[in-house]
C-alpha positions, 0 to 999 in steps of 0.5 A: 405934137399929138397926144401920146397915150400908153399904146403910143408909148409902147410903140415908141419904146419898141421903135427906140429899142430897134434903133439902139439894137441896129446901131449897136449891131454894125459889127463894132464901134462907130468911130469916125472914119470907119466903115461902121460909122458911115453905116451908122449915118446911112441908117440914121439918114434913112430913118429920118427920110422915112419920116418925110424929113429933108436930110442934108448930108455934109461930107467931112474928112476924118483920120481913120485909126487902124491898130493891132497888137502892142507890146514891150520887151523889157529884161526878158519879159513881154508886156502887153500894152494898148496902142495910143489912138492915132499912134504911129507904128514902132518896131525898135528899142532903146533905153527906158527912162521916166518922168512924172512931171513937166519939169522932169520931161523938160529935163530929159536929154536922152534921145531915141529912148522909150519914155515912161510917163507916170504919176502926176503927169499921167492923171489926166488926158492931154488936150489934143493940140488941134482940139476945136473947142479949147486948148491947153498951152501946158499940154501943147508945150509938153507934147512938143518937148516930147517930140523934140526928144525923138523917142522910140515911143512914149508909154503912159501908165494911167488909171481912171479919170471919168471926167475926161475919159469915162470908165476907161482904165487904163486910159490913153494919155495922148490922143492927138492925130498930129503927135509925131511919136509912137505912143501906148498906155498901160495900167498903173500896176504895169507902170510899177513894173516898168519903173523897176526896169528904168535904165534897161533896154526896152523894145517896143512894137506898136501896130498902129497907123492913121489914114485919111478917111471920110464921114458925114454930118447929117441935118434933118429939118422940119420947117417952121412957120417963123424964123429961127430954129430949135436943135435936137441933137445926139452924137452918133459916134462912139469910142473905139472898142465899145458898142456905145449903147448908152454913149450914145446909140440911146441918144440917137434912138431918142432923137429919132423917136422925137422926130417920129412924134414931130414929123407932120406937126406944124411948128413955130420954128424950124426943128433941126434933128442933128446926129452929131458925128464926132463928140468922142473924137479928138477933132470933132469933125462932124460938129466942126462941119455943122458949124461951118454949114450953119453959121453963128447959131444966133437964130437958135432959140434952144438946143436939146442934147441927149447923151448917156440917157436911158440907163436901166433903173435911173430916171432922166436928168434935165439940166438947163443952160442960159434959158430965158423966162419963156423957155424956162416956163416951157421946160417946166411945163414939160417936166410937170407932164413927164413921168421919168424926166426930172430936173438934174444938176449941171453937166458941162459935157457933150455937144450942148456945151458947143451952144451954151458956150456961145450963149445959146440956150440949151438943155441936156438930157442924161441919166440921173446916175451919170456918175455910175455910167461915166465911171463904170460903163462909158467908153468901154466894152461894158456899154452894151444894149442890155444897159438901156431902158427903152421906156425911159428913152420913150419918155425923154423923146415925148419930153423933147417933142413937147418942148420943140413946138412950144418955142 
């Protein structure tokens, strides 16, 4: 990679800001299956092709979730709720029953009821049964038990769990496209109101449907002179109802910045620029499509993942996963030259774990203040472009651009 002076950094930061604004200016979120998601991948593909890179497009099927108003009527009161992602629709009533543990769910016998889940059982999101990266037998058993009761709906009273659902509060307890029961979620305060009404009749209206749709996983390649590849990735999708500026338009903009720095550069290994399309989706459709297309990843020498980076006022954190001595030396040298990229703690989230769990060396670039970002901003409408510092992202792009040609 050529030397990057202050003027180059200014131009790079300006370009990165343009990418962030463009990805956040598509009219809403970039959830897979939506037209906005397809527009986002079209934009990124065009940007990569403008750099002279060959771009492969891998189509995939993805469920598109469409939703509207959701409410409950209990004891003459109308309570507004949030529709569960991928929920079926509902317009019916039945007795309100409750459960706060697995044992209480298993003990329920009332059929065609409205089931309120609260307390211990609702503190962490259930793992979808077809989630491609790991499974939870307990959650699978509970989902099947709920389906067997054929309830009118399952309503969850939840708070905040940054470890699994970011800053959403309340958060959707059930996000499983295969769940055969209408679902919704409410705040802990509303949950207390519903608990006081257990035994009464509850009428539920959930405007929600899931339809078959499509998306695209992109792979852009800068050919190398020797076998093997370096992967630079950042997920292009976002959760519903968020512009996803930090999570993760900023990461994709940084990826595009690194691609602009490396385009036309002679590299030892082929460099893949991969805007993963599904990190925030229950079925990770783009990641699955990428793995099907690219095999067992045994020829990947390093994966660099960018996610939740560029938060205003906080340097970028670099964490390492399974690096050998040679790669560690390259990363250390790049860190010594970086202005705002610092060693950071392990962050076992996001797409780098797909590689790290397979024994592939990886590094993750995120914000040093990841607790604030995941606890107060990500997966919410607060994740807006004004939270992003393009100068930090330009430094992260230069950092990635120094590493890739050196391995």
